[in-house]
N, C-alpha and C positions, 0 to 999 in steps of 0.2 A: 611972611609966612609961606607964600607961594614959592619963594626961593628955597626955603628949608625943605619943603616937600619935594621940590624938584631935585635937590641934592640927594635927598634920601632915595628917591626912585632911581637915580643914576647909580648910586652906590649899592643898591639892593642886590643886583646879580653877583657883584663881587663878594658881598657878605654871604650870600647863599653858597657860593663856591668854596669859600673858606670853611663855612660850617660843614659842608659835605665832605671836604677833605678831612677835617678833624674827626668827624664821626666815622669815617672809613678807617682812619688810623687806629681809633679806639677799638674798632671791631676786629681788625686783622692783625694788629701787633701781638696780642696775646697768643694767637694761633701760631704765628711765626716764631715766638719765643719757645712755645712748647715743642714745635717741630725742630728748632735748633738744638734743644736739649736732647731730643731723642737721637740726633745725629751723633752725639757725644757718647753713645752707649753701644753695647754689643750684646750678643746672646750666646748661650751654650745650649745645644740641642743634641740629642743622640738616641741610642737604642740600647736597651738591656737584653742580653741574650743568655740562655742557659748553657750547660756543658755540651749539649747536642747542637747548639746554634739556633735554636728556636727563640722567637721573641718572648719576653716575659711580661705579661700583663700584671698591673698592680704592684710592681716593685717599687720600693722606696729609694729615691736617689737624693743623695746629700751633696751639696756644693758648698764649699767654704773658701775663704781666702787662703792663699798658700801658706800664710802664717797661722792658720787655724781660726781666723777671725770670721765673725758674721755668718755662721752656718745657716743654710736654708735648705728646705726639703720640698720635694714634689713627688708625684706618683706617675708611673708610666701608664699610658693609655692601653687600649686593647691590642695594639700592634707593638707594644714594648717601647714606644717612643716617649721621650720626656723633653722638656723645654724650660730653660731659665731665662726670662726676658730682662731687659733693662739693667745690664750689668756694666759697671764702669770698667774702663781699660785696666787690665792687670792680669795677674796669675792666680789661678784657682785650682783647688784639688776636688775631685769628684769620685764618688763611691756609690755602689748600689747594694741593696739587701732585699732578699725575698725568701720567705719560708726557711729560715735558718742558713741560707746560703749568702755569702758575701762575694763581692768582686774585690779585686785589689784596688788600691787608690790610684787614680790617674793624677799625677802630680804635675804642677806647673802647666795647666791648660791655659793657654794665652787667649784672653778676650781682647779683640781689636775693635776699635771704634767703627760702627756701621757694618760690622761683619758678624756672621754666625759661625761659631766654632762647632764642629761635629766631634762627638765622643761616642766610642763603642765600649760598653762595659759588659763583662761576662761574669755571671755569678757562678761560683764553683761550690759543689757540695763539700762539707767539712770532711777532712781526712778521718777515716775510721781508725781507731786505735785498737790494736790487738790485746786481748786480755789474758 
């Protein structure tokens, strides 16, 4: 019995070290996996301005795949800025709308992994038709 207890005491530090290593891997691997996933994404950010060049607060900005898929929208902040986070690498089309005024489409905006792509959109009043 004494021999078994002596063997156990001798092995205890090694068992504790293995347990500590396993516990730290369980704690840190999920965080590393999330961080690695974020590195495979990019963002689109930009500003919406009006015909006079002033920022447009509250404009609706639409981003969709270049093939028209997966549209998503956001709204500009008080400084006319917008942001689309966590986009996969690829090409996108972006457009803005505010108070009856549309911007033209910005086609084939490239999102690169780990980068932020800046876009400037200008909303234009509709052309008046003469009667």
